[in-house]
N, C-alpha and C positions, 0 to 999 in steps of 0.2 A: 476911733474904734479899731482901725486897722493896726495902729501901733500897739494897742493893748493886746490884740490877738497875737501879734508877733512876739511880744514879751512873754505871754503865757506859753506859747510854743517853745520858746527858748528855755524857760524855767523847767518845763517838762523834759526837754532833752538833757538838761544838766542833771536833773534828778535821776534819770535813767543811767547816765554815765557814772554818777556817784555809786549807784547800786552795783553796776557792772564791774567797777574797779574795786569793790569791796571797801569803799570809804564810809559806807553806812550799812546798817543791818536792820531789817524789819522796819519799824516806824521811826528809827533814829534820824537825827539831823533835821535841818530846816534851811530853806533857801528863800530869798526875797529880792525884790528890785523896786526901784521907783517907777511909778506909772503915771507921772505927770502931776503937776500941782502938789498938793499935800497928800497924795495917795500912794499906797504901796500895794504890791502883790506879794503874798506870802503863802507858804505851804500850810495846809490845815494840819492840826495835831492828830496823832493817833492813827495815821494812815501810812502804809508802805510807800515810800517816796518813789520807788521805781515804777509803781502802778499808776501814778497820778496822770490825769489827762489835763489838757490846757484849762478847761473850765472848772477844774477842781480847786484852783488857786483862789484864795480869798482876797478881796479888795478891802483895805482898811485905810484909816487916816493916820496921821503922825501921832495921834494919841492912842492908837491901838483899837479904835472903835470900828466895828464892821460896817462896810458900805455896800458890799454885795458878795454873794456866794453862800454856799451851805456848809455847815460844819463849824468846828471850833478853831480859833486861831492857835497857831503853834504856841506851846507853853514857854518858848524862849523868845517871845515877841519883844520883851523888854530890852533884851540885848540888841536886837535889830534896831529898835526905835532910838536907843541911845546913840548908836553909830550914825544913823541918818541925821539926827539933830546936830551932832558935833562935827560931822564931815559932809558938807554939801557936795564935795567932789565925788563921794562914794555913791555909785548908782545901783550896786547890787552886792549882796552878802551871801556867802556860803558857810554854813556851820555843819561840820561833819565829824565823824569819829574815826579818822584814818588810823589803822593799827600801829604802825611804826611811830608816827608822831606822838600818838597818845602814850605809847610805851615809854618814850623819852620822858614824858611828864611824870608818869608813874614812878620811873626810876630816878626822878629828880635830876635828870641830865639836861642841861640847857642845850637848846638847838643853836649850833654855831654857824650861822649864815656866813660868818667871816672866813670860813674854811673854803668856800666854793665860790669862785668869781661870778659864775652865771647867776647864782642865787643872790649874791650881794648886789649885782647890777640890776636885776629885775624886780627884786622884792625888798632887799635891805635887811636890816636887823629884825629878828623875830623874837619878841619877848614872850615869856610865859607868865600868864596871870595866875595869882594864887588860887587855891581851891575855893570854890563857892558851891553851895547847894544848888543843883540844877533846878531850873524853873522858878527860882526865887529872885528877889531884888538883889541878893548877894552877887549874882552873876554880872549884871551891868556895873555894880559898884567895883567889882574886882578888875574889870577891863578898863575902867575910866582912865587910869593913869597912862594907859598904853595906846589909846585910840588915835590920838593926834599923830600925824606923819608916819603911820605904820600901814603896811598893806596886808599884814597877817599877824595874828596873835594866837599863841597856844593857850589852851585852858587846862590847868592842872587836873589830870584824871578825867578830862571831859572833852578832849578832842581839839579841834582847830576852828579858827574864824578867819576867813579870807575875804578881802574887799576887791572891787573892780569897777571899771566903767560899764561893765555888763556882767550878767550872770556867767557867761562863758569865760570872761577874763578872770573872775573870782574863782571859778572852778579850775582853770589852768594853773593858777597860782598854787592852789591846793595840790594838784597833781605834781607840780615841780617840787614842792616842799616834801611830799611823801617820798618821791624818788630820791631826793637829796638825803632824807633821813636814812634810807636804806644804805646809801653810799657811806654815810658817817658811821653807821652801825658796823658795816663790813670792815671799814678802816680800823675801827676799834678792835675788832676780832683779830685782824692781821698784826697790829702793832701792840696790842695789849693795853692801850690807853687812848684817850680821846685825841683826835688829830689836832695839830696846832693850827691856829688861825693864820691867815696870811699876815705878813708884817704890815705895820701901819702905813709904811710908805707905799706898799702895793695897793692897799685899800684906798689911799688918797688918789692914786692913779686911776682907779676904777671910778671914784667919785667924780673926778674931772671929766671922765668920759660921759657921765650922766649930764653934766652941765655944759658940755661943749656943743 
């Protein structure tokens, strides 16, 4: 019970950070984490995430069935469930609508993690899943090809999805990506074109750092 309380408090802190940073607005976004066994904690739908208290998070099973808590489960629960089923290493998920990252997807500009060594080292390649109608089965279908071996996925016109060993780690990955997106945007303004990725030899050197 103490561990569940800690997880609930962490989720609430992450939700407040998401709102404070402007990564979500109103009732947008959703956050979840594993809570032991086949149980998950997830944000309720239709509520401003920055106002959520620890006891507001709903306890569900891996089929999405409610186990405890008041309110309706997030409308994007299918996306979370898919990731947890396919990735036993993922302990928490943050789905948000960060403005710059989302703008990249609206403009159909790929996010080039290969341009920035820190992003490549800590997160790796960041694919963009094709557009899918929010809150439908189309969303998990659209991300399925990208879930394995990725720490972040952009959702066309629908924001971002980041994974972590904790809700805090998943949030920090989002913060790093949104900051990087600003850097790539400013770089394009300065040079009039998308920045060039690091040469393959340099990327291989970074990959070796990860495995050393």
